[in-house]
C-alpha positions in Angstrom: 0.0 0.0 0.0 1.3 3.4 -1.0 2.2 5.8 1.7 1.4 8.8 -0.5 -1.6 11.0 0.5 -4.7 10.4 -1.6 -4.7 13.9 -3.1 -1.3 13.2 -4.5 -2.5 10.1 -6.2 -5.4 11.9 -7.8 -4.9 13.0 -11.4 -7.2 14.5 -13.9 -7.3 12.7 -17.2 -6.6 15.0 -20.1 -7.9 15.0 -23.7 -11.5 15.2 -23.0 -11.4 12.6 -20.2 -11.7 15.3 -17.3 -15.1 14.0 -16.4 -13.4 11.0 -14.8 -10.6 11.1 -12.4 -8.2 8.4 -11.0 -8.2 7.9 -7.3 -5.8 5.2 -5.9 -5.7 3.6 -9.3 -9.4 3.6 -9.8 -11.5 5.7 -12.3 -14.4 7.5 -10.6 -16.7 10.3 -11.9 -15.4 13.8 -11.4 -18.6 15.4 -10.0 -17.0 18.8 -9.4 -16.2 19.1 -13.1 -19.9 19.0 -13.9 -20.6 22.1 -11.7 -20.7 25.5 -13.0 -18.4 28.0 -11.2 -19.7 31.4 -10.3 -18.2 34.7 -9.0 -19.9 37.3 -7.0 -21.4 39.9 -9.4 -22.1 37.3 -12.2 -25.5 37.3 -13.7 -26.9 33.7 -14.0 -30.0 32.1 -15.5 -32.0 29.5 -13.6 -35.4 27.9 -13.1 -37.7 28.6 -10.1 -38.2 25.4 -8.1 -39.9 26.7 -5.0 -41.7 29.8 -3.9 -41.9 30.5 -0.2 -43.3 33.6 1.6 -39.9 35.0 2.4 -37.6 33.5 -0.4 -37.5 31.8 -3.7 -35.3 28.8 -4.6 -33.7 28.7 -8.1 -31.9 25.9 -9.8 -28.9 27.4 -11.6 -26.9 24.2 -12.1 -24.9 24.6 -8.9 -24.4 22.0 -6.2 -27.3 23.6 -4.3 -30.2 25.8 -5.3 -29.7 29.5 -5.2 -31.8 31.6 -2.8 -33.5 34.8 -3.7 -34.6 36.6 -0.5 -38.0 38.4 -0.9 -36.4 41.8 -0.7 -34.2 41.0 -3.7 -37.1 40.0 -6.0 -38.3 43.4 -7.1 -37.9 47.1 -6.7 -41.5 47.2 -5.6 -42.1 47.6 -1.9 -43.9 44.9 0.2 -44.5 42.3 -2.5 -45.8 38.8 -2.3 -43.3 36.4 -3.9 -46.0 34.4 -5.5 -47.2 37.5 -7.3 -43.7 38.1 -8.7 -42.6 34.5 -9.8 -44.1 31.0 -10.2 -42.5 27.5 -10.1 -41.0 26.8 -13.5 -40.3 30.4 -14.4 -36.9 31.1 -16.0 -35.3 34.1 -14.3 -32.0 36.0 -14.4 -30.3 36.7 -11.1 -27.1 38.3 -9.9 -24.8 36.4 -7.5 -24.6 38.4 -4.3 -22.8 35.9 -2.1 -21.2 32.5 -3.2 -21.9 31.0 0.2 -23.6 32.5 3.3 -23.2 31.2 6.8 -25.4 28.3 5.9 -23.4 27.5 2.7 -26.2 28.8 0.5 -25.7 30.8 -2.8 -27.5 34.1 -2.4 -29.0 35.7 -5.5 -30.8 38.9 -6.5 -33.4 39.0 -9.2 -33.9 42.8 -9.0 -30.2 43.6 -9.2 -29.7 41.4 -12.3 -32.7 43.2 -13.8 -31.2 46.5 -12.6 -27.9 45.9 -14.4 -29.5 44.8 -17.7 -32.0 47.7 -17.4 -29.2 50.2 -17.1 -27.6 48.9 -20.2 -30.9 49.1 -22.0 -31.7 52.6 -20.7 -28.2 53.9 -21.5 -28.5 52.6 -25.1 -32.0 54.1 -25.5 -30.8 57.5 -24.1 -27.9 57.5 -26.6 -30.1 56.5 -29.6 -33.1 58.7 -28.6 -35.5 55.8 -28.5 -38.3 55.4 -26.0 -38.2 53.1 -23.0 -41.2 51.2 -21.6 -42.2 50.7 -18.0 -45.1 50.2 -15.6 -46.4 52.9 -13.2 -45.9 51.4 -9.7 -46.3 54.5 -7.5 -47.9 57.9 -7.5 -45.6 60.3 -5.6 -45.5 64.1 -5.0 -44.8 65.7 -8.2 -45.2 62.8 -10.5 -45.1 59.0 -11.2 -42.6 56.2 -10.5 -42.1 53.7 -13.4 -40.6 50.2 -13.1 -37.9 50.1 -15.8 -35.8 47.5 -13.9 -34.7 50.6 -12.1 -36.9 53.3 -10.7 -37.7 56.0 -13.2 -39.3 59.3 -12.3 -41.9 60.9 -14.6 -42.7 64.5 -13.6 -46.3 65.4 -13.5 -45.7 68.2 -16.1 -44.3 65.6 -18.6 -47.0 62.9 -18.2 -49.2 64.2 -21.0 -49.4 67.1 -23.4 -52.1 68.6 -21.3 -52.2 69.0 -17.5 -53.4 65.8 -15.8 -55.8 66.5 -12.9 -55.6 63.0 -11.4 -52.3 61.0 -11.7 -53.9 58.0 -10.0 -55.5 57.0 -13.3 -52.1 56.0 -14.6 -51.3 53.5 -11.8 -50.5 50.1 -13.2 -50.4 51.3 -16.8 -47.6 50.6 -19.2 -46.1 53.9 -20.6 -43.6 54.7 -23.2 -41.3 57.5 -22.3 -38.1 59.2 -23.5 -35.1 59.5 -21.2 -34.3 63.1 -20.6 -31.9 62.8 -17.7 -29.6 59.9 -16.7 -27.1 59.6 -13.8 -25.8 56.1 -13.1 -23.9 57.2 -10.0 -27.0 58.6 -8.4 -29.3 55.9 -9.9 -31.3 58.8 -11.3 -33.6 58.4 -14.4 -35.9 61.2 -15.4 -38.5 60.5 -18.1 -40.9 62.4 -20.4 -44.0 60.8 -21.8 -44.9 64.1 -23.3 -41.9 64.0 -25.7 -43.2 60.7 -27.1 -46.7 62.0 -27.5 -45.6 65.2 -29.2 -43.5 63.2 -31.7 -46.5 61.0 -32.5 -48.6 64.1 -33.0 -46.2 65.9 -35.3 -47.4 63.9 -38.3 -51.0 64.6 -37.2 -50.3 68.3 -37.0 -49.0 68.4 -40.6 -52.0 66.6 -41.9 -54.3 69.1 -40.1 -52.4 72.1 -41.4 -52.6 70.8 -44.9 -56.3 70.4 -44.7 -57.1 73.7 -43.0 -57.7 77.0 -44.7 -58.2 80.6 -43.5 -61.9 81.3 -43.0 -62.8 77.7 -42.0 -65.1 77.1 -39.1 -63.7 74.4 -36.9 -64.6 72.8 -33.6 -62.2 72.2 -30.7 -61.8 72.1 -26.9 -60.3 74.7 -24.7 -57.0 73.2 -23.5 -55.5 76.1 -21.6 -56.2 79.7 -20.6 -53.5 82.3 -20.2 -53.6 86.1 -19.7 -53.3 86.9 -23.4 -55.8 84.4 -24.7 -57.0 80.8 -24.8 -55.6 77.7 -26.5 -57.9 75.4 -28.3 -57.1 71.7 -29.1 -58.2 71.0 -32.7 -57.9 67.2 -32.5 -54.1 67.1 -32.6 -52.9 70.7 -32.8 -53.4 73.8 -30.7 -54.7 77.1 -32.0 -54.7 80.4 -30.1 -57.6 82.7 -29.6 -56.0 86.1 -28.7 -57.9 88.0 -26.0 -58.8 90.6 -28.6 -60.6 88.0 -30.7 -62.7 86.5 -27.9 -65.6 89.0 -27.9 -66.8 92.1 -29.6 -66.9 93.7 -26.2 -64.0 94.5 -23.9 -62.6 91.4 -22.0 -60.4 91.8 -18.9 -59.3 88.2 -18.8 -60.1 85.2 -21.1 -61.6 83.2 -18.2 -64.5 85.7 -18.3 -65.5 84.1 -21.6 -64.1 80.6 -21.7 -63.3 77.7 -19.4 -60.8 74.8 -19.7 -62.6 71.7 -21.3 -65.2 73.8 -23.0 -66.1 72.9 -26.5 -66.2 75.8 -29.0 -66.6 76.6 -32.6 -64.0 79.1 -33.9 -62.9 80.7 -37.1 -59.5 80.2 -38.6 -57.9 83.7 -38.9 -54.4 82.9 -39.9 -52.1 79.8 -40.5 -48.3 79.8 -40.1 -47.4 76.4 -41.6 -43.7 76.9 -41.1 -44.1 77.5 -37.3 -47.2 75.2 -37.1 -49.3 78.0 -35.5 -52.9 78.7 -36.0 -54.7 82.0 -35.0 -58.4 81.6 -34.2 -61.3 83.9 -33.5 -64.4 83.3 -31.4 -66.1 86.6 -31.8 -66.2 86.1 -35.6 -68.7 83.2 -35.1 -71.1 85.7 -33.4 -73.1 88.5 -34.9 -71.2 91.8 -34.9 -73.2 94.1 -32.6 -71.3 97.1 -34.0 -72.6 96.4 -37.5 -76.2 96.5 -36.1 -75.5 99.8 -34.4 -74.1 101.4 -37.6 -77.1 100.2 -39.5 -79.8 101.1 -37.0 -78.5 104.2 -35.2 -77.9 107.7 -36.5 -76.3 111.0 -35.4 -78.3 113.1 -33.0 -80.3 110.1 -31.9 -80.8 109.9 -28.1 -80.1 106.4 -26.6 -80.1 104.9 -23.2 -76.9 103.3 -21.8 -74.8 102.2 -18.8 -71.5 103.7 -17.7 -68.9 100.9 -17.9 -65.7 102.8 -17.2 -64.3 106.2 -16.1 -61.0 107.3 -17.5 -59.1 110.6 -17.3 -60.4 111.8 -20.6 -64.0 110.8 -20.3 -66.4 107.9 -19.7 -67.4 104.8 -21.7 -71.0 104.0 -22.0 -72.5 100.7 -23.2 -75.5 101.4 -25.4 -76.0 97.8 -26.5 -74.4 94.6 -25.5 -70.9 94.6 -26.7 -71.0 98.1 -28.0 -69.4 101.0 -26.0 -69.2 104.7 -27.0 -67.1 107.4 -25.5 -68.3 110.6 -23.8 -65.3 112.8 -24.0 -64.7 114.9 -20.9 -65.5 118.0 -22.9 -69.0 116.5 -23.6 -69.9 115.8 -20.1 -71.1 119.3 -19.0 -71.2 122.9 -20.2 -68.8 123.8 -17.4 -65.3 122.8 -16.9 -64.9 119.2 -15.5 -61.7 118.1 -13.8 -62.6 114.4 -13.4 -65.5 112.5 -15.0 -66.3 111.1 -11.6 -67.6 114.6 -10.8 -70.5 113.9 -13.1 -70.9 110.2 -13.5 -70.2 106.9 -11.7 -69.7 103.3 -13.0 -72.9 101.3 -13.6 -75.0 104.4 -13.7 -77.8 104.4 -16.3 -78.0 107.5 -18.4 -79.3 109.0 -21.6 -76.8 110.2 -24.2 -76.8 111.7 -27.7 -74.9 110.2 -30.6 -72.7 112.9 -32.1 -70.5 110.7 -34.4 -70.6 107.3 -36.0 -67.4 106.0 -37.5 -67.8 102.5 -39.0 -64.3 102.3 -40.4 -62.7 102.8 -37.0 -65.6 101.2 -35.1 -66.0 104.2 -32.9 -69.0 105.8 -31.4 -68.9 109.4 -29.9 -71.5 110.4 -27.4 -72.5 113.6 -25.6 -74.2 114.2 -22.3 -74.3 118.0 -22.3 -76.1 118.2 -25.7 -79.2 116.5 -24.4 -82.4 118.5 -24.2 -83.4 119.1 -20.6 -86.0 116.4 -20.5 -83.4 113.8 -21.4 -80.7 114.8 -19.0 -79.0 112.6 -16.4 -81.0 110.0 -14.6 -83.3 111.1 -11.8 -81.2 109.8 -8.9 -78.1 111.7 -10.2 -80.2 114.9 -10.5 -81.2 114.6 -6.9 -77.6 114.2 -5.8 -76.7 117.3 -7.9 -79.5 119.3 -6.4 -78.4 118.4 -2.8 -74.9 119.6 -3.7 -76.3 122.9 -4.9 -75.6 122.2 -8.6 -77.6 124.2 -11.1 -78.0 122.7 -14.5 -76.4 124.8 -17.1 -78.2 125.8 -20.3 -77.6 123.6 -23.3 -74.6 124.5 -25.3 -74.6 125.1 -28.9 -73.2 122.1 -30.9 -71.1 124.4 -33.0 -69.0 125.3 -30.0 -67.6 121.7 -29.9 -67.5 120.6 -33.5 -63.7 120.2 -33.3 -63.6 118.2 -30.1 -62.5 114.6 -30.9 -64.3 111.8 -29.1 -63.0 108.4 -29.8 -63.4 105.1 -28.0 -60.1 103.5 -27.1 -59.2 100.0 -26.0 -58.2 99.7 -22.4 -54.5 99.1 -23.3 -54.4 102.4 -25.3 -56.1 104.6 -22.8 -53.1 106.1 -21.1 -51.0 106.4 -24.2 -53.7 108.2 -26.1 -55.0 110.3 -23.3 -53.3 113.5 -24.5 -54.6 112.9 -28.1 -58.2 112.5 -26.7 -58.2 115.8 -24.7 -60.6 118.2 -26.2 -61.0 122.0 -25.8 -62.2 123.2 -22.5 -65.1 125.5 -22.0 -63.9 129.1 -21.5 
C-alpha cells in the first residue's frame, strides 16, 4: 500500500477525459467538473423550483439551489413572492454571495434586472429611442415607473395637457423618452410628453394641410393664459387672442371661456412653417357694431350704462358689446376736472350720438347736448341738487364741433389720453 496521500495520487485525465478522475488507481466520476463555477457579481439564469413567503429557490446548475430573498425579488415595496414569480419560471439573477453562513448561494433578481435595465436605458438615451415601464407609484410631483430601475416621470411631462388625477395611470404601461440619466445617483428622469408630441407631429402636418383661413372648426379649450385661450383642434393647438374672444372688452379670457369647454372658432391665420394657428371666437357671433351702424344715426338719443371712467371721459355701453365714449368735454357745459364729478360706474343715463365711425368702429357720445327732458337719470339729478348744482343751459353744438371723441381699447387709454383731450369751455 502506498504511503502517498490520496490527493497526491489523484490525477485529472486529459484530452476530454476530465469528467473521470483516477483515485488510488481507480477511475471515478469527477462530479466537481460538472458544476458551473460562479463569481460574485455574475448574472446567471435559472429555473424557479420553489416559492416561499420569504424566499425563492432557483436551480442554476450549482451543487445547491440559489436563494433569492424576498427583498431581492423586485424594486417594488412589500411584495408577495407568489405574485412576482411562479414555479417553472426562468429568471435571471445576480450572484450576491457565493456562500452565506449556511453555505447557500444568495442571488438577487432585482439587481440582475437592474444591471440589464441600465444597459438598455443607456442605449435608449444614446439613440433617442423610448423606454417602456409600468407605473408602480404615484408620488408628490409625478409618477414612478418600473424600468428595472426606478424612473421618475414628472407630472408636467406625463401628458401634453395638464393631468388632474395622476392615480388614473397607476398600473399602466407607458412609453417615455429618457431626458436625464445619472448612473452614479441611480437617477432616471422621463418624459412621456416628448413621445406624444412626436407622435402628433405627423398629425399636425395633416391638419395644417387640410385647413384654410376662413374655415369654421370645432375644438376644446385646453389652456387659458392672460393673453388668450388655446384650443385643441384634434391634434394641434390654436390660439384665440384675447382681442378675438368677444366684440366687447374682455379683462381676462376666463370671463369668456373655461378649460374643457367645446367651442366653434374661425381660422384667422395659419403659419405652416411654425405650425401656429390663429383663431377667432367673436367672428362666429353677430357683430353688434354692425347693427349699431345700420340702425342708429347721429343726433339720436339712446339709453346706456356707464362701464368705465378714464381721465379723458367715460365709456357707455348702449347695446351689449358696444361702447361709446363721452369725451370729458362733452360731459357738461362747465369745466370738468374728473369724469367722476358727473358720473359713476354702472350708472344708467341717456346720451346723444354725435359721431358714428364704421371704419374705426368708434361711437362718440355727448351728455351735455341733451335736451333738458333727457338729462342725467333722476337719482343723479337729486344728488346734484343736494350739492347745490344748477344745471347749465344747453350748449350750442357748434361750440364743440372740433372736439374729438374716440373710443379707445383699455390698453391704449393712457398712451392716447393726450390725443383725446378736447377743448375746455372758456
